[in-house]
N, C-alpha and C positions, 0 to 999 in steps of 0.2 A: 382421535387421529390414528391413522393406520401406520404400520411399520414402514410402508413404502414412502410415506410422507416425511419420515424422519431423515434429515440431512440428505435430501435427494437433489442431485444436480441434473438440470436439463440443459443440454448443449445448444439448444436453439428454441425459438418461439414455437415452432410446430411440434416440439417434443413434449410439451406440457400436457399431461393428461387432463381429462375433465375433472372439475372439482370447484369448490367454493373457497376463496382465499382472501386474506388480508395482504395486500401487496405494498411493499416498500419499494419506491421507484427512484432510481438515480444511477449515476455512474459509479459512485462510491469509491473513487480513487483514494486508496489509503485507509478507507474505513475509519475516518477520524471521529472525534467525539460528536460532532454534528451528525454524521451519518449514523452513528450508534443510536442517537436520540430518535432519528427517523425510523430505524428498525424497531426500537423499543415501542414507539407509538403504534406501529403496525402490529407488534406482538400483543400489546394491551388490547387492541380491538379484536384481534384474532382470538384471544383467550375469552373475551366477553361474548363473542359470537360463536365460539366453538369451531373455528376453522383454522386451517393451516396458515402460517406466516411465510410468505415468499418474498425474497429479495430479487428484484428484477434489475439487473445491472447491464449497462451499455458497454460494449467493447467493439472497436476502440472508442476513445473519448469522442463524443459528438463533435466537439470543436475542431478536431483534426480532419473530420470529413466535411463539415460545413465550411470551414475556413482553411483550405489547404495552405500549408506553410506554418500553421500553428505548432509550436514546440510540442512534441509527442511524449516527452518523458512523463512517467507515472511514478507514484509513490510506492508501488509494489507490483510484482508480477501477478499475472492473472490467477495462478494457482494459490498464491498467498492471499490475494483478495478474497477468493472463495472461502478459504479457511477462516479468515477473519469475519466474513459475513455470517458463517455458521456460529462462530464464537460470540457474535453480537446478538444472536437470538433467532436467526432465520432457520426455519425448518426445511425450506426448499430454496434453491438458487436457480435462476434461469439466466443464461447468457444471451443477451439480445445483440446480435451482430448489427452494428449501426452502419447501414448501407445507404447509398443515395435513395434507394427505393423506400426505405423506412423513413428517411428524412423528409421525403416528399409527401407523406401522409399529413392530412389536416389534423387539427386537434381532435375534432369529432371522430374522424376515422381511427385515430390512434386509440382513443378510449373505447369506442364501440367494437372495433375489429380485434384489437390486440388485448387491451387490459380486461375487458369484459368478455369478448368473444373467445379469446384463446386462453386467458388466465383464470377466468371465472371470478374476477375481482368483485367483492362485495364491499370492500373498503380499500382506500388508497392513501398512503402516507408519503409526503414529499417534503423537501426543504422549502422554506417560505419563498425562496428566490427561484424556484423551479420554473423553467420555460419549456414549452413544447409546441408541436405543430410545425408545418413546413416552413413558416416564416419566423419561428421561435419567438413570437410576440405574445403568445397566450401563456398566462400564469395561473396561479392558484385559483383566483376568482373565476376565470373562464372554466377551469376544470370543475369547480363546484357547480357552476351553471349547467355544464354538460352532463355531470354525473347525477345530479338531483333527480331528473326524470327517470333515471335508470335504477334508482334506489341504492346508489353507491355512496358511502360516506367518504369524505375527503378530510384528512388532517394535514395541516401545514405546521412544520416545526421550525422554531427560531434556531438559527445557527450562530449563536453569539458566545464568545469567550468571556472570561472573567473581566477582561479590560474593556468590554463593550464592543469590541471589533468583531467583525464577522469571521467565523471559522470557515476557511475555504481551502481546497486542495492546492489552488494556485499560490495562496499565501504560504502554505507549508512547503511547497516545492521551492519557493524563493528563499525561505529560511535555510533549508538544507543546502541549497546551492551556495549560500554564504557561510556555511559551517556553523550556523546557530542551532545546534542540536537540542539544547535544553528547551529553548522556546518552541521549536518544532514539536518536541515530545509533549509539551503541555497541551498543544492543540490536537495532537494525534491521540493522546491518552495512552501512549506507549512510546518506546524508543524508536526513532527512525531506523530502518533496516535495509539491507541489500541481500538478495538471494542469488545463489549461483552454484557452480560446481568447481571443486578444487582442480586446478590445472598445473602442469609443470611450468616452472619459471627458470630464472637464471641460477638459482641455488646460491646466490651471494650471501643471503642471510644465514644459511647453514654454515658457510665457510667462515663467518665471523662470530658464530656462536648464537645466532638468533634466527633459527629456521622459520620460514614463513609459509603460510598457505596462500597461494595465489588464486584469487577468486575470478573465475570466468563468469561474469555477471549475466543474469538473465537479461536479454536485450530490452531496452525501453525504460529502465528504471532511472529515476532521478539520482544523479551522482552528487556526492558532497563536494564542497570546496576542497582544493588540494590542501593536505596537511596530515598531521599525525593525530590520531584520536584514541581515546580510551573507550572501551566497549566490551562486548562479549561475542564469542563465536559459538554457534550451536551446530554440532556435527550430526547429520542424519544418515541413515536411520539410527535411532537410539537416543536422540535428543541429549547428546553429551555436550555440556555447556562449560566454557572456559572463559576467564577474563582474557582480553586480547588487546594488544597494541596494534592499531590498524593504520596502515599508511595508504593514503590516496595521493597519487602523483606520478611523476615521470622519472623518478630516481635522479634528481638534479645533481647529486654528488658525483655520479658516474657519467652523466651527460650523454648517454647513448640510447636513451629510450624515448621514442616519439609518442607512443600511445599511453593513455592514462592507465595506470595499474592500481589494483586494489589488492593489498597484501596484508595478512594478519599473522602476527606472532602470538600463538596461543600459549598463555602463561601456564606452566606446570603440565603441559601435555607431553606425555612420554610414550604414547601408544604407537601403533604401526602407522605407516604412511596413509594419508587420507586422500590420495589422488582419485579423482573421478567420483568422489562422494559429495552429496549436497551439503552446502554450508550456508548458514544465515549469520550475517554480521549485524549486531545491534550497536548503534552508536550512542555513547553517553555524552561525550563532550570533546572539543578539540583541545589537544595538549599544546601544539605549536604548529607553525607553518613549515613548509618544506624549506630545506637549505642546503648549502654546499659547505663542506668542512675542510679544515686544513690538515688533510691527511687521514689515513684509515684509523689511526688511534683516536683522533678527535671524533670521528664518526661513531666508533664503538663506544666512546665515553658518553656521547649524546644519546645513543640508543639505550645504554644502561640506565641513564637518568630517566629516559622516557618510560622504560618498563617499570621503574620504581614509582613514577608518578601514576601510571596506569593502575598499578597494584593498589596504591593509596586510594585512588578515586573509586575503583570498583569494590574495594573492601568497605569503604565508607558508605556506599550506596547499596551494597548487596547485589 
């Protein structure tokens, strides 16, 4: 494998240079445990054949193009998705812009023109429920029938959790929207997270002794249910990680905020301000729902208890 093939990002289908590849194919929203199994299957074949492993990821999600009005929230921003695809074992990543033109290709055209013609696929790995072609009716067996004459191997990977239910990005998005972070983490193989940049807020937290970093979230990410969470905040550049009490809500105690806000009190952080710096929040578990309290002293007492509980949970879990 050449140095150029190591962690190479191709911004579009036409940017992929000639070569022979084992291709892991899918949207890979969140790069959950099932997705990692698909990439590992491609990696195993790539190692056996001595070729590069490439993750070919659709963006935006095909459902949002094929069925307008489909909720567009994703489990991670595109930059984070690419990082996790490399972490899962991909040598190369190609961003496939899912356009009406790409959606109109037949199954045979997609395989011959894109996967084989553009990507040089000698092997393809997909989830067992993968559907493709302009009518989205063709699945793994159709792919095998079309790939066999071309000498292309096809591997279909089961996407099942320990409970026997399917691991899917939509299932995980639903869990996060309900605040079920522990169950979502079991399917993701990591903690649910949000990425963004620290923005200026009302500075109310600082005034009562609990300064917060207000996260301007990368658009399109699945937001958790409103509540207070235990988790961690990682400040970049530098990967500085701190336990964090994270509030998701509209500050109901003050009653003057219409938009949903993501605020994190980073425990034990005493550095300079972090405005305009990237911040990733990893969610461990919900501590409580949002509420209105009988005066400022009651609010401060509740936040003090929240911080103590966050410290306990993050210390117990590392």
